[in-house]
N, C-alpha and C positions, 0 to 999 in steps of 0.2 A: 555505543554497543548499540543496535538498533533492533527492533522487531515491528513487524508490519503483515496487520491482518483486520479483515473484515470487519463489519462494525459488530459495537455488543449489546446494542440493543433485543438482542435478541433474548428475550426469558420471559415465562407467562407462557399457557396452554388456552387456546379460546374455547369453554365451555359450551359455547353457545345463548347460555345465559343474556336476558339484556342488562346492557350494562350503560351508567352512565356516563358521559364522556366528563372527565375533569375540565374546570372553569377555564383551567390554564391556557386549555385550547381554544374555547370555544369564546374567550373574549377576542375580541378585532378592533385592531388601532389605528389598523393600516390607513392611509389614505385615500385608497378605496379595496371595498374587500375584495369587487368581481375582479378586482388587480393582485388579490393577494392568492402566493399558494399556501399550500398546509400541507406539512413533509412530516415523515418521522426517518427520521436516522438515528444511527450513533449519539454515544455520549461523546463530547470530547475534553479532554480532562489536562491536555496543551496542547496551545495556538499556533508554537512558535514549527511551521514545519521545515526547518535547519534542526531542532532537535526533537521532532518525534516525524516518525515518517504515515504513521496509520493515514489510511485513508480521508478518515474523516478531520483530521489537521489539514491536509493536503486539498483536502473538498473547501474547509477555510480558505484554503490559502490562495484556492483557484477566483474565489468569489471577490475578497476583498485586495491582492496584489495584483500586479501582471508579471509578466516575464517576457527578459530581452525574444526570446523565441519563442515557440510550441511545435508540437509534432501536428501535423493536421492527420485526416482519416486514414491517410498513407502511410502514416507515423516517417514523416520527410519534415525535416526541420525548416518549418519557415519564419519568418520575419514578422516578432510582435510588437515589442518597444521601438525598435529599431527603425529609421525607416531607411537609410542607406550602409551599407557597410560593403568592404573589397579588401582583399589577400593582396600579399608582395608577392612577387615576384616568384622567392624563394621558401615563398606558401608559410613564412612563419611568423609575420606581421598582421595584425587582424585589427580593422579601423572601423568605428561604429560610430553612427551617428544617430541620436536619439531622432526619434518623428516629433511634430508639434503636437503640443496637445496635451501634454502628459502632465497632469498636475495631483498633490499626493490629496485624500478628504481633510489635513489640517488649513489646504490652502495656499501652501507651497508648490513649489517648481521640483519636477523633478529632473536631476543634474547628474552630469557622468560622474560626481564624487556618490551618490549614491549608489549611483551600477558599480565602482570599482571597487564600493565598501561591499556591497551586498557580492559581490563575487566572491571577494577574500573571505568571506564568515561561509561561501557556498563552499571555500575551495575545505574547508575545516571536515569535513564530509565527505561519503561513500561516493557522494556522485562528484563531486567536484579538486576529490584527491588529484585524482591524474594530470587533469586539467593545473592543477597552478604547481604540482611538481615536473611539469614540462613546462612550464611560464619561467620567463626569461623578467618580464618587469610587465608591470600593466599600471599603467598610468592613465590620468585624467587631460585633454588635449585642451579643452576649453568647456565651456559650461554645457553642452550639447554632444562633448566629442570624446572617446576613450579609445584606447587600443591596447591589447594583449600582444607581447612580444616572447616568443615560441622560444626553446632552445633549440627544436627541431623539430620538424611537421609533424601537426597532427588531425590528420581527416577527418576524425570524430569530433576538433569541436564542438560545430553549430549545432551537432546532435544531441552531446551530450552537455550543454548550455538550454535545448532542447526538451529537457525527458521529466515526466513529471513523474514517475515511481522514483522509489528509491530518495534522493533527495532533489527537491526542482530547485533551482535557482530564480526564486523572488523576487522581486526589488525592493529594499523596504529605505527607509529612510535613515541616512548616513549616522545617525547618530543611534536607528537601531539596529546595523547590520556593522557596528563596532563592539556590538557584545560577542565573547565567546558563542559557537556554532552551541556548544553544549548549558550555555547558560539563557534559559528561554527568554523570550520577547515577550513580555507582559501586554505592551501596548497595540490595542488593532488597528493601525491606520497605513494604507498601502496607497496604493492610485486607481485598484482594481476597475469592475463596473458595479461591485456592489460596496455599501457603506456597514459598517458593524455599527446595529445600534445598542447602544451600549445601557439607556435608561429600561431596556426592554429587557436586559439580557437576567437570564435566572442558570444561576451555574449549575449542571448534570440537568438540568431539566428544558432551557427552550434561549435559542440563537436564532437572533433575529436580522436578517439583511436586506438594508432599503436598496433602491435602487439609486446609484451614483448618478443624477441628475449632469454635470458635469464634465462624466466620461464620454471620452471619443473614440468611437469603433474604428477602428481599420474598414475599408471598404470591401475586400473581399470576402464574399462569400461566407461566415463558419462553417470549419469545417474540421472536425476533431477539436483538439484545443486551439486551434489557428482559428484565421481569421476574423473577420465583427465580432466580436461578444455585444451582439444587439439585445440590452435588456428590456424586454416586454411586458416585465407585470412591475408592480410599484415593490411588493414586498415579499419576502417570505419567511414564512415561520417555522423554524425548525427545531420540530420537540425531541425529547429523548425521554420515552414512555414505553410502558412496555406490551411485548408482543399483542396481548391478549384486550386492551383497551385499543392499540392503534387497527385489527386487523376491523375491531364492530366500528370505529369513526369511519374505516374507508370505507364498508358498507352502507354506514347511514351517510354517507355525502357529507362528514364534517373534516375529514380529511381529502388530502388529493394523491396524496403518495404517502407506500411504505418499502422501505428498503430491506429488502433480505428477508420476507414471510417463512414460518416455519415451514415445511416441503410436508409435510403431515396435512397444512392446509392449501396446495395449489387444488385437488379436486374442486371445493369449495370454489375458489375462486375464479376458477377457470368455468365455472359454470354459475356467476352469477354478471349479469347483462350489462352490465354498468360498468365492472372491469375490467383489464386488462392484467395479463401475466406477461411480460418480458421480460426478454433477455437481453438486456439495454449496456448491461458491457462486455456480451460479446467476449467471454474469456473464461473460460472456466476458472475455479478458485483450486491447487495444487495444495493440501495438507501436507505435515510433514511433521517430526520431532525433531525439535532441537537440541542439540544434545551438551554437556558437557565436557571438556575434553582436557579440564586440570583436575578434576575429580574423579578417585577411582569409582565405579572400575572401569567405567568410559576413555577414561585418559590411556586404555589400551587398546589396541586398535582389533584383535580378536573380538572384545566386548560389544564392540562399537558393528562388526560386522554376526556377531551373535541376533544384536535388533534388527541387521536387514531381512536376515533369512526368517526368522519370529514372526516379525508380520504379513498379518495377512490381509492384502489388499481389499479383497471381497468385503472380507468381516467389519473392517473399519468404515467402507462406502454404505455399508447397508445403516450403521450406525449413524453416518452425516446425513443420507436422502434412503429413503425404500423404497422408493421410486428410482429402477433401473435406467432408465431414458438419461436422466440429467446426472449418470456414473462412469469415469474411466478409470480404467489402471493409469498409472507412471514410472515407468523406469527409464525414460531419457532424465539426465541433468537438466535438460533442457529443454523439460515439459513434455508438450502435446499440440499446440500447434505454433512453434515460432519453426522459423526455416532449420533451424542445428540439431532438431530432432533425427538422436539416431540410436544405434541398435548395441554399439560399445560396449561389451564389460556388464549385458544386462543378462546374464545367465542366473542368480542369485535368484532370481524373479520363479514362483510358483504358488500355484492358486493353490489357498489353501494354508499359504506359509508353511515351514520346516522345523519343528519348532527342535526336532531331533538333533535335526544339526545347529542350531543357538544350543540348544546346550551341552553338548560338544563344547562348542566354540568356546562358552564361558567357563567350560573346565578348562582350555588351554589358555586362556587369559588370568586365571586363576585365581576366578573369582570365589572369594571365601566368607560368605555372608554375609557382608558389609551390607548397611542399609542402603535404598537407591529410594532417591527423594523424585517421585512424583509431583511438577505444580502444577492443581485444577483448575483451570479458571470459573468455578462456581456461578458468574453470571455470563454465561457463555455456553451454551447448552450442546454444543457441537463438541467444544472444545473437553468440555466437562464429559461428557458422554466418551470422550477418544483415553481420556486421560484414565475413564473406571477399567473400560476395555483392556488396557496395557495393562495396566496393573493386573488384571487378572491371569493376562497370558503371562507376565512374566512369574508371576508367583504359581503359576504349573509347570513350569520348569526351574522353580527351585530362587527364586527372586528374591530377595529379601526386601518388602515394595512396603515407601508409608507414604502414601497419597496425599499432597498439601494443598487443599485448598482455602480459595481466597477470591478475592474479584479481581479483575484484568488489570486494574490500575498497582495494585501489588502484585502483583505475578508480577509485572515490567520490573516494580522495583527490585523483587526478589533476585531479577535473574541478573542482575549487573553484578549480583555476590557471587565472587572469585572464590571462594572459603568453601571448606569441608562442609557439609551437609548440618554437622553439630555446631556447626557458627554460624544455622542461619541461610548456608548454601541450597544447591539443588544439584538433580542428575537428569533430567529433563520434561521436557514439557509441550504438547504438542500447539499448533503454529497453523499459518496461511499465507501463503502471498496467490496474485492474481499469475494466472498461465503465461502471461505476455512478458512477466519483470523475468522469465528465466529466460529469456533469450537479451539477456542484459548484463551479463558479468562484471561489464567495467562499473556498471551503479547500484549492484542489487545485494544489499550489504548480505543476506543469506549463500550468494555465489565467491565469497571474500573466501580463503583460506591464508591472510596475512596474520591471522591472533587476535583482529580484530572484530569481527564478526560475530554472528551469534553462535555461542556455545565457546568461542577462542579460540577455531581451528587455525592449524598451520600447517603449511606444506609450501617447500621454496619450488619445487618442484613446479608445482601446478599454479602457484601462483607467476613462476616468469613464462609461462604457457597463459595465463591469463591479460598478462601484462601485454602479449603479442596482440595482441585482439586491436586495440587501435588504433595500429598499422594496416590491416590486412582487407585483403578483397571479399568479397561474400563467400567467394571462395574457397579461400585460405582458413575464413574462419569456420566453413563448413566441416575443415584439415583439422585445425586446433581444438574443435567440442569433442571430436572424436578422442583426440588424447587426451581431455581434460576430462570429459567424462571414464577413460578406462583407470584415471588417477584418483579419480572424486569415490568412485563408487569400492575400492582397493583403501582407500584412506576410509571412507565414510564419514560426508562432511552435516550430513544430515537424512533421516530416511524418510522415502514417503508412505504415506496413507492414502490417498489414491485423492482424485479430483472430483470433483464435484460440480454441476453449475447452480448459481444459486441466480433467480430473473428477481425483479421488482414488483410492485403493485402499482396501477393507479386507477386512477378512475379514467374514462374516456376523452374527458369533460379534457382531461390538459394531455394537450400536445407541444410538442417540437422542442422534446426533451432532447441533448445531444449522446449517441452512445457515446462509451468511450471504456476503455478496460477499465477497468474497480472504482473509478471517477465519478463524480457528478456536478459538470460545467451547468449552474444555473442560470448561465445565460438563454434566450433564445426562448424558451418555454414558454408557454402560452396558457391561460384558466377560459375557460365556458364555452367552447367550440368541443364537439366530438369528433374525435377522428379516426 
């Protein structure tokens, strides 16, 4: 089971009082303070991008690991660690040769064996499962060359290998990649452009990345997550502190970058001549309710349909961001900005919701007052507030609701419990994923209905359509998208709450940031010059 969300540092409110910035952030042990970027981002609780797909874990992966292929700014796959590749006439055998100069941070060379082991581990995740299901053989040919032989052609092979949302294919050492995907790797040794500084690491507080002086970037200019990963700073200090402290430090010049500042402070940030509020990720966050399909009452489709009709997206968006220019409703399974957005089976959407319809559907579902447990992420203000609004609206139509507050890490753990609420189970929790991910039904866990995604939804008819995606043209996918959406909203795989755009805040002296949906590549940026 996978859960994907934006940052978790968003807690606390700026009071306007003068605050002292913690010494842990003031301390500078970098080779050059002038070439050190100081940023605030969320906490990382699991560093393994194969067993945890949250964006901060993927950001960590992008820094210390490298990929065989990566998506450029047009979302086209480009070779990254691969120097040469070819495909047989029957489109079933792909041969890949690694480029020169690839080495792990421990001094060992990257070999084809590391790539094979990493692909096999990736194949255990939602991102790689389709590829491995289609793979007949995966073999090392020599130290720099390996081959994938397919049972049948798979036009999306390179695109799947290049994707970074869901489960990305990061190349690890063979001994690390030999671990099962759901057994987290605890080492931080990759071959990427940054090295993780173990000596300065403070769990839950500080993550330090030093420039990998031995990294050999590609010659192409940077584009999206592809091209040359040229590191222009000596060190990146990634701190996880509360919003109040972070924004005060940003204004004081003690920080360069703050991820996801609360919407209440956009006017303050926009008015500061030294700061920039930027839509760096270029894709909104789609908020939705994950629903447990195994336990009452939402094991009944009519109860899930009741949720669909109950939700007033405008109300939830006001909770998420009170500035309407950053908000929009979401009615298509495929988000708002992907090529597959459509209006099939969206008649359920109504301004203000339809609580009377929801009440009737719950009655038809046979709801008899069972306790409904909503998991409330107390350290994520948007999630906590939406959980409370949901509890209120459910109570208003007669549902017996119990809010279960916890931090996000504990919520993730509880969300794996398939048992009844009396035994620590759950019914609903709020979460979000970047709009971009809703255009990738093969690798996005929240778009699965195979019994393995969020809430364990299972619908064989939908899955039969989803699998066809891999072998379809763009126009064929648009037709598939309408059919998939028709089934999705009949079955109600999740319930949208709306979309909000979340900009980042930075000082004008921090330049060169690469915009990409949800993620933060740390190469190419530099500090010291006003942009």
